[in-house]
C-alpha positions in Angstrom: 67.3 69.9 14.9 63.7 69.6 14.2 61.9 71.2 11.8 58.6 72.1 11.2 55.7 72.9 8.7 52.4 73.6 9.5 49.2 73.1 7.1 45.7 73.4 6.9 44.6 76.8 8.2 42.0 78.8 6.1 38.7 80.7 7.0 35.8 78.9 8.1 32.4 79.8 9.7 31.3 79.6 13.0 30.2 75.7 13.5 33.0 74.4 10.8 35.9 72.3 11.0 39.7 72.6 9.9 42.3 69.7 10.3 45.9 71.8 10.5 48.9 68.7 10.2 52.4 69.5 11.1 55.4 67.7 9.4 58.0 67.4 10.9 61.7 66.1 9.7 65.7 66.1 11.1 65.0 63.7 14.2 63.2 60.3 14.5 59.8 60.8 14.8 59.0 58.4 17.5 61.4 60.5 19.8 59.8 63.8 19.5 57.2 64.9 22.1 55.0 67.4 20.1 52.6 70.0 20.9 50.1 73.1 19.1 49.5 76.4 20.6 47.9 79.4 19.2 48.4 83.3 19.2 45.9 85.8 19.3 46.3 89.4 17.7 47.8 91.4 20.9 47.9 88.2 22.7 50.6 86.2 24.5 51.2 82.2 22.6 49.0 80.0 24.5 49.3 75.7 25.1 46.0 74.6 22.8 46.9 70.4 22.9 50.2 68.4 23.2 50.6 64.6 22.5 53.4 62.2 23.8 56.3 60.9 21.8 54.1 57.7 21.8 50.9 59.4 20.8 49.7 57.1 24.2 48.9 60.4 26.4 47.3 63.6 25.3 46.5 67.1 27.0 44.1 69.5 26.1 43.5 73.4 27.1 40.2 73.6 28.8 39.1 76.0 25.8 39.5 73.3 23.5 38.6 70.2 25.3 36.1 68.3 23.6 36.3 70.2 20.4 39.9 69.5 19.5 41.8 66.1 19.0 45.9 65.9 18.3 46.8 62.6 16.8 50.1 61.6 14.9 50.7 59.4 12.7 53.9 57.7 12.6 54.1 56.4 8.8 53.9 60.1 7.3 56.1 61.8 10.3 52.9 64.6 11.0 50.9 65.4 13.7 47.2 66.8 13.5 44.8 69.0 15.1 41.4 68.3 14.1 39.5 71.2 15.2 35.4 70.7 15.0 33.1 73.2 16.1 35.3 76.2 15.9 34.2 79.6 17.7 35.3 83.0 16.6 37.3 82.9 19.4 39.4 80.3 17.9 41.0 83.1 15.4 44.9 82.6 15.9 47.9 81.9 14.2 48.3 78.3 15.2 52.1 77.3 16.0 53.2 73.4 16.3 56.3 72.7 18.1 58.6 69.7 19.2 61.3 68.7 21.7 63.0 65.5 21.9 62.1 63.2 24.2 63.2 60.1 26.4 60.6 59.4 27.7 57.1 59.4 26.9 55.7 63.0 28.7 53.4 65.8 27.4 54.6 69.3 27.6 52.5 72.0 27.8 54.8 74.9 28.1 56.2 77.7 25.6 59.1 77.1 27.2 59.4 73.3 26.9 59.7 73.4 23.6 63.1 74.4 21.0 61.5 73.8 17.9 58.3 75.9 16.4 57.2 76.0 13.0 56.3 78.9 10.9 52.4 79.2 12.0 49.0 78.7 10.2 46.4 81.4 10.5 42.8 80.2 11.2 40.5 82.5 11.3 36.8 81.9 12.3 34.0 83.9 11.4 30.6 84.7 12.7 
C-alpha cells in the first residue's frame, strides 16, 4: 500500500504560480513511479505529468509542457508539481498517483496507477 497526501492548491490569478506537493508513505520512495492528473468539473480525469522512480525521466501533457515541472525529493519522500503561467483552463482538482515499479518507467494512464491521493483544488481566476 502507498499512502499519498497532496497539498499546495489554492486560488491564484491568471499568470501566477503554484507548487503542489505529494507526500508518499508505505513503500520505499525510490521504488515508486508517480504522476499528476487533474479533473475539471464535468470532465474526465486527465494526465498532466509523470516522473520515473529514479527521477531521471519525466513526461508532460501538451497543454502544460513548458509551464509545469514535475520533480521528486527522495529525502522528503515527496513529488512536486511546479505550475507557472497559470491559465483559467488549468482550474481543476489535481490528483497525485503512484505505483510500484521495478524498472524506470513513465506511466501516463489513469489505469496504470493503483494508488491515488485525495486531490487538491486549484482555481485560476481571470
